[in-house]
Phi, psi and omega in degrees: 000323178295323181296315180297317179299318181290314179298320176298319178297320175299312181298316182294322178294321180295318179294320181291320183292318177296317179295317183293320178298314179300316179298315177298315179299317178296319178296321179295314180298317179292318178301320178295314176298317176298323177295316178297315181296317179299314178302315183290325177297319179294319175302313181294320182293317175302315179300314181297320177296320177296317179294323178293318176298319179294319179296321178300313182293323177297320177300317178295319178297320179295318180297316177301313179297322180294315177300313179300317181295322178295314180297317181291326179294315179298319179296318179298316181296318177299317177298319176298318180300317179300313180298317181290324174298315177300318180294315187273339181274342184275132179262340183248148185268356182260010177284139178247147170284144184239132177286171178308324182280356177092004182263141177296143182241298179228143175276162177302320179301315182296316176302318178297320180293319181295320183267005174078031180253000000 
């Protein structure tokens, strides 16, 4: 009976040792996978932060460009109004537009041709 008991303990200890070894191997493999996943997560978070900052800068740039576009559009409309007023108010074709320095730039005839009148 003691011999059977001893052999049972040996077999049981071998099974426990094999199970323990297998569990340790599985834990090592899972730890390696978790480490890779963790590294990839850090990389993705860093990448995401860079992309968020890039998007923020682009949004700011778009806002500035939209403001500039609005201002330039308003300025363009005002300039077109002046040009049209000069075109339609002028009865003579020899009138010239004068720059800020007082030098002639374009004649009314030229302005009419440019604008299709």
